[in-house]
C-alpha positions as CSV (number, residue, x, y, z in Angstrom):
1,X,2.0,-33.9,3.0
2,X,-0.4,-31.2,3.3
3,X,-3.7,-31.6,1.5
4,X,-5.6,-28.8,-0.6
5,X,-8.4,-28.8,2.0
6,X,-5.9,-28.2,4.8
7,X,-4.4,-25.6,2.8
8,X,-7.7,-23.9,2.2
9,X,-8.7,-24.2,5.9
10,X,-5.0,-22.5,6.7
11,X,-5.9,-19.3,4.4
12,X,-9.1,-19.0,6.7
13,X,-7.3,-19.5,9.9
14,X,-6.6,-16.1,11.7
15,X,-3.6,-17.7,13.6
16,X,-1.0,-15.6,11.9
17,X,1.8,-16.1,14.2
18,X,1.3,-20.1,14.6
19,X,1.1,-20.1,10.8
20,X,4.5,-18.4,10.5
21,X,5.9,-20.5,13.2
22,X,4.9,-23.8,11.5
23,X,6.5,-22.3,8.3
24,X,9.8,-21.2,10.0
25,X,10.2,-24.7,11.4
26,X,10.1,-26.1,7.6
27,X,12.6,-23.6,6.7
28,X,15.0,-24.4,9.5
29,X,14.7,-27.9,8.3
30,X,15.8,-27.1,4.8
31,X,18.4,-24.2,6.1
32,X,19.9,-25.2,9.3
33,X,22.8,-23.0,9.0
34,X,20.7,-19.8,9.5
35,X,21.8,-18.2,6.1
36,X,19.7,-16.1,4.4
37,X,21.0,-15.5,0.5
38,X,20.4,-12.9,-2.1
39,X,21.7,-12.1,-5.7
40,X,23.1,-9.2,-7.3
41,X,21.4,-9.1,-10.8
42,X,19.4,-7.2,-13.1
43,X,16.3,-7.3,-15.3
44,X,16.8,-6.6,-18.9
45,X,13.7,-6.2,-21.1
46,X,15.0,-6.7,-24.5
47,X,11.3,-5.4,-25.9
48,X,8.2,-3.9,-24.5
49,X,6.1,-4.6,-27.6
50,X,3.5,-7.3,-27.0
51,X,0.5,-8.4,-28.5
52,X,-1.1,-10.1,-25.3
53,X,-2.7,-6.9,-23.4
54,X,-2.8,-8.6,-20.1
55,X,-4.9,-6.5,-17.8
56,X,-2.6,-6.6,-15.0
57,X,0.5,-5.4,-17.0
58,X,1.5,-1.4,-17.3
59,X,4.7,-2.2,-19.0
60,X,3.8,-3.5,-22.7
61,X,3.2,-1.6,-25.5
62,X,1.1,-2.4,-28.7
63,X,2.9,-3.2,-32.0
64,X,3.8,0.2,-33.6
65,X,3.6,2.3,-30.6
66,X,5.7,5.2,-30.5
67,X,7.0,4.2,-26.8
68,X,7.8,0.7,-28.0
69,X,11.4,-0.7,-28.6
70,X,13.7,-3.5,-29.2
71,X,16.9,-3.4,-27.9
72,X,19.9,-4.3,-30.1
73,X,23.0,-6.3,-29.2
74,X,25.0,-3.2,-28.2
75,X,22.4,-1.8,-25.7
76,X,22.0,-5.4,-24.1
77,X,25.7,-6.3,-23.9
78,X,26.5,-2.7,-22.5
79,X,23.9,-3.6,-19.9
80,X,25.4,-6.8,-19.0
81,X,28.9,-5.1,-18.8
82,X,27.5,-2.6,-16.2
83,X,26.0,-5.5,-14.3
84,X,29.6,-7.2,-14.1
85,X,30.9,-4.1,-13.0
86,X,28.5,-3.7,-10.1
87,X,29.3,-7.3,-8.9
88,X,26.5,-8.8,-10.4
89,X,26.5,-12.5,-11.4
90,X,23.2,-12.8,-13.6
91,X,20.8,-11.3,-15.9
92,X,16.9,-12.1,-15.8
93,X,15.9,-11.2,-19.3
94,X,12.3,-10.9,-20.2
95,X,10.1,-9.1,-22.8
96,X,7.0,-8.6,-24.4
97,X,5.5,-11.4,-26.8
98,X,6.8,-10.2,-30.3
99,X,5.0,-11.4,-33.2
100,X,8.1,-10.9,-35.8
101,X,11.3,-12.2,-33.6
102,X,11.9,-15.9,-34.5
103,X,14.0,-17.9,-32.9
104,X,17.3,-17.0,-34.9
105,X,17.0,-13.6,-33.2
106,X,17.2,-14.8,-29.8
107,X,19.9,-17.5,-30.7
108,X,22.0,-14.6,-32.3
109,X,21.5,-12.4,-29.0
110,X,22.6,-15.2,-26.7
111,X,25.5,-16.3,-29.0
112,X,26.5,-12.6,-28.8
113,X,26.4,-12.5,-24.9
114,X,28.5,-15.7,-24.8
115,X,30.8,-14.4,-27.2
116,X,31.6,-11.3,-25.3
117,X,31.3,-12.6,-21.7
118,X,31.7,-16.4,-21.8
119,X,30.5,-17.9,-18.6
120,X,31.0,-14.6,-16.6
121,X,27.2,-14.0,-16.6
122,X,24.3,-16.4,-15.8
123,X,21.3,-16.1,-18.3
124,X,18.2,-16.6,-16.4
125,X,15.7,-15.7,-19.5
126,X,12.3,-16.0,-21.3
127,X,9.3,-16.8,-19.4
128,X,7.0,-19.6,-20.4
129,X,4.8,-17.4,-22.4
130,X,7.6,-15.8,-24.3
131,X,9.1,-19.5,-24.9
132,X,5.8,-20.5,-26.1
133,X,5.3,-17.4,-28.5
134,X,8.8,-18.0,-29.9
135,X,8.0,-21.7,-30.7
136,X,4.7,-20.5,-32.3
137,X,6.2,-17.7,-34.5
138,X,9.1,-20.0,-35.6
139,X,6.9,-22.9,-36.6
140,X,8.7,-24.9,-34.1
141,X,7.9,-27.9,-31.5
142,X,8.4,-26.8,-27.7
143,X,11.4,-29.1,-26.9
144,X,13.2,-28.2,-30.2
145,X,12.7,-24.3,-29.3
146,X,14.0,-25.0,-25.6
147,X,16.8,-27.1,-26.9
148,X,18.1,-24.6,-29.4
149,X,17.9,-21.8,-26.9
150,X,19.9,-24.0,-24.5
151,X,22.6,-24.5,-27.1
152,X,22.8,-21.1,-27.9
153,X,23.5,-20.0,-24.4
154,X,20.3,-20.0,-22.2
155,X,21.1,-21.3,-18.5
156,X,17.6,-21.2,-16.7
157,X,14.0,-20.3,-17.1
158,X,12.1,-17.9,-15.0
159,X,8.8,-18.6,-13.5
160,X,7.1,-15.5,-14.9
161,X,3.8,-15.6,-16.7
162,X,2.4,-17.9,-14.1
163,X,0.2,-15.5,-12.4
164,X,-2.5,-17.8,-11.1
165,X,-2.2,-21.5,-12.8
166,X,-6.2,-21.6,-13.0
167,X,-7.7,-21.1,-16.3
168,X,-10.7,-19.4,-15.0
169,X,-8.6,-16.5,-13.6
170,X,-6.2,-16.5,-16.7
171,X,-9.4,-16.0,-19.0
172,X,-10.3,-12.8,-16.7
173,X,-6.6,-11.2,-16.5
174,X,-4.6,-12.6,-19.4
175,X,-7.0,-14.3,-22.0
176,X,-4.7,-13.9,-25.1
177,X,-1.4,-15.4,-22.9
178,X,-0.9,-19.1,-22.9
179,X,-3.1,-21.3,-20.6
180,X,-2.1,-23.0,-17.4
181,X,-1.1,-26.5,-19.4
182,X,1.1,-24.7,-21.7
183,X,3.1,-22.7,-18.9
184,X,3.5,-26.4,-17.1
185,X,4.4,-27.8,-20.3
186,X,7.3,-25.3,-20.8
187,X,8.8,-26.2,-17.4
188,X,8.3,-29.8,-17.6
189,X,10.0,-29.9,-20.9
190,X,12.9,-27.7,-19.6
191,X,13.4,-29.9,-16.6
192,X,13.6,-33.1,-19.0
193,X,16.2,-31.2,-21.0
194,X,18.1,-30.6,-18.0
195,X,17.4,-27.2,-17.3
196,X,16.3,-25.5,-13.9
197,X,13.7,-23.1,-13.6
198,X,11.8,-21.1,-10.7
199,X,8.0,-20.9,-10.2
200,X,6.1,-17.9,-9.1
201,X,2.6,-16.8,-8.0
202,X,1.0,-13.3,-8.7
203,X,-1.7,-13.3,-6.2
204,X,-4.2,-10.8,-5.3
205,X,-5.9,-10.0,-8.6
206,X,-9.1,-11.0,-7.5
207,X,-8.7,-14.9,-7.3
208,X,-10.1,-17.1,-4.7
209,X,-8.4,-19.0,-2.0
210,X,-9.1,-22.2,-3.7
211,X,-7.4,-20.8,-7.1
212,X,-4.2,-20.1,-5.0
213,X,-4.3,-23.6,-3.4
214,X,-4.8,-25.0,-6.9
215,X,-1.6,-23.1,-8.3
216,X,0.3,-24.5,-5.2
217,X,-0.8,-28.0,-6.2
218,X,0.3,-27.5,-9.8
219,X,3.6,-26.4,-8.5
220,X,3.9,-29.2,-6.1
221,X,2.9,-32.0,-8.7
222,X,5.4,-30.5,-11.1
223,X,8.3,-30.7,-8.7
224,X,7.5,-34.3,-7.6
225,X,7.6,-35.2,-11.2
226,X,10.8,-33.5,-12.1
227,X,12.6,-31.8,-9.2
228,X,13.4,-29.0,-11.6
229,X,12.4,-26.0,-9.8
230,X,15.1,-24.3,-7.6
231,X,12.8,-21.7,-6.0
232,X,9.2,-20.4,-5.4
233,X,8.6,-16.6,-5.5
234,X,4.9,-15.3,-4.6
235,X,4.1,-11.8,-5.0
236,X,1.1,-9.4,-4.8
237,X,-0.4,-7.7,-7.8
238,X,0.4,-4.1,-8.1
239,X,-2.9,-2.4,-9.4
240,X,-2.0,1.2,-9.5
241,X,-1.4,1.7,-13.2
242,X,-3.2,-1.2,-14.6
243,X,-6.8,-1.8,-16.4
244,X,-7.4,-4.7,-14.0
245,X,-6.7,-2.1,-11.1
246,X,-10.1,-0.3,-11.8
247,X,-11.7,-3.8,-10.7
248,X,-9.4,-5.0,-7.8
249,X,-9.8,-2.2,-5.6
250,X,-7.4,-3.0,-2.7
251,X,-3.7,-4.5,-2.8
252,X,-3.0,-7.7,-0.8
253,X,-2.0,-6.5,2.7
254,X,1.3,-7.3,4.4
255,X,-1.1,-9.9,6.6
256,X,-1.9,-11.6,3.4
257,X,1.2,-11.8,2.0
258,X,2.8,-13.1,5.1
259,X,0.2,-15.8,5.3
260,X,0.5,-16.8,1.6
261,X,4.2,-16.9,2.0
262,X,4.0,-19.3,4.8
263,X,1.7,-21.6,3.4
264,X,3.4,-21.4,0.2
265,X,6.6,-23.0,2.4
266,X,4.3,-25.5,4.4
267,X,2.4,-26.7,0.9
268,X,5.5,-26.7,-1.0
269,X,7.7,-28.8,1.3
270,X,9.6,-30.3,-1.9
271,X,10.8,-26.8,-2.9
272,X,14.1,-26.0,-1.0
273,X,14.1,-22.0,-1.5
274,X,11.2,-19.7,-0.9
275,X,11.8,-16.1,-1.7
276,X,10.4,-13.3,0.5
277,X,9.8,-10.1,-1.6
278,X,10.6,-6.8,-0.9
279,X,9.8,-5.3,-4.7
280,X,6.0,-5.3,-3.9
281,X,5.8,-5.3,-0.1
282,X,8.8,-3.6,0.8
283,X,11.9,-4.1,3.0
284,X,10.0,-4.3,6.4
285,X,7.4,-6.9,5.5
286,X,10.3,-8.7,3.4
287,X,12.3,-8.8,6.8
288,X,9.4,-10.4,8.6
289,X,8.9,-12.8,6.0
290,X,12.3,-14.7,6.7
291,X,10.5,-15.7,9.9
292,X,7.5,-16.9,7.7
293,X,9.4,-19.3,5.9
294,X,11.6,-17.3,3.2
295,X,15.1,-18.1,3.2
296,X,16.1,-15.5,0.5
297,X,15.3,-12.0,-0.4
298,X,16.0,-11.9,-4.2
299,X,18.0,-9.5,-6.0
300,X,19.0,-5.9,-5.7
301,X,17.6,-5.5,-9.1
302,X,20.2,-3.0,-10.5
303,X,17.1,-2.5,-13.1
304,X,13.4,-3.2,-13.2
305,X,10.7,-1.9,-15.4
306,X,8.0,-4.1,-15.3
307,X,6.6,-4.2,-11.9
308,X,7.6,-0.4,-11.3
309,X,5.6,0.4,-14.1
310,X,2.5,-1.0,-12.5
311,X,3.2,1.3,-9.6
312,X,5.8,-0.6,-7.1
313,X,8.3,1.9,-5.9
314,X,10.3,0.1,-3.5
315,X,14.1,0.1,-3.8
316,X,17.0,-1.6,-2.4
317,X,20.8,-1.5,-2.2
318,X,22.8,-4.5,-1.3
319,X,23.8,-3.2,2.0
320,X,20.1,-2.5,3.0
321,X,19.3,-6.1,1.9
322,X,22.4,-7.4,4.1
323,X,21.1,-5.1,7.1
324,X,17.4,-6.6,7.1
325,X,18.7,-10.0,6.9
326,X,21.2,-9.4,9.6
327,X,18.6,-7.5,11.6
328,X,16.1,-10.4,11.8
329,X,18.8,-12.6,13.1
330,X,20.4,-14.3,10.2
331,X,23.9,-14.3,8.1
332,X,23.4,-12.7,4.6
333,X,25.1,-14.4,1.8
334,X,25.5,-13.4,-1.8
335,X,24.5,-16.6,-3.8
336,X,24.4,-17.7,-7.5
337,X,21.4,-18.3,-9.7
338,X,21.0,-21.7,-8.7
339,X,21.1,-21.2,-5.1
340,X,24.0,-23.5,-5.0
341,X,27.1,-21.1,-4.5
342,X,27.6,-18.6,-1.8
343,X,30.1,-16.0,-2.6
344,X,32.6,-14.5,0.0
345,X,31.7,-11.2,1.0
């Protein structure tokens, strides 16, 4: 098992190809059948009102802003129907941290989705900061909050809100949002309640190499304890329309992304799936990432509002994702949200 010191040294190593080859060997151990997966789903943002004012976010609107919204059931159900009509199998639903929406609002929404669509759609919803906010607004313990959401229809929890799991960084870029331990608490509690989650890392926001390695160590320790993470997804900070972008003058390069992806695969040997992102780095870098440890390219993203608001403009169709997978020497397979089932296509 790689040590934190070894990981720091690897980040400082200039042998990008050697690091990539080592990561590719670990990928082959986990995925010997030469398959790279993707999913068809949609990001639904039920509200953009938020009280946290994170410096890396260009999506949120303060309470009372004339561009703010809270979607009603009809809008959300309509978006889900469109997703199913396009061959989608799941939705990733997230929003801002709204100070007035108690748990009953979320339960009503989840139950309305289940009543209309049954099990035809997988509900991968609510980041750790959102769940902490729901618990706080509702005056409930964390485990009760997650259990009630699960019982109302929630299937799994995305890894959003992690950014860098080091409070020195979080105090600088998102000081009002949940701290590192609160993020950890949500995921560990969900795992103990039988729910799977994903883990993420947003890097290139002015953190040090040591901060990145600390983040990877936190994720690895949780996986050792619970085994509840289905995947790890690193992506790079998009600075263009954000207040943090005034201080972080350059975004992470393709080389930096590939090295971070590869080291994630090497350090997180206990997480089977590592996603190569096209959303922030583009299709070509995503494709190369499949030889740097990635075994999944994520979603075609029928709808995405948060990263695009920060300046990301990359788009992809299902056929484009299948093409870059084939051209990299792999077999493309559409998967489900738990990375367990491949569909015939």
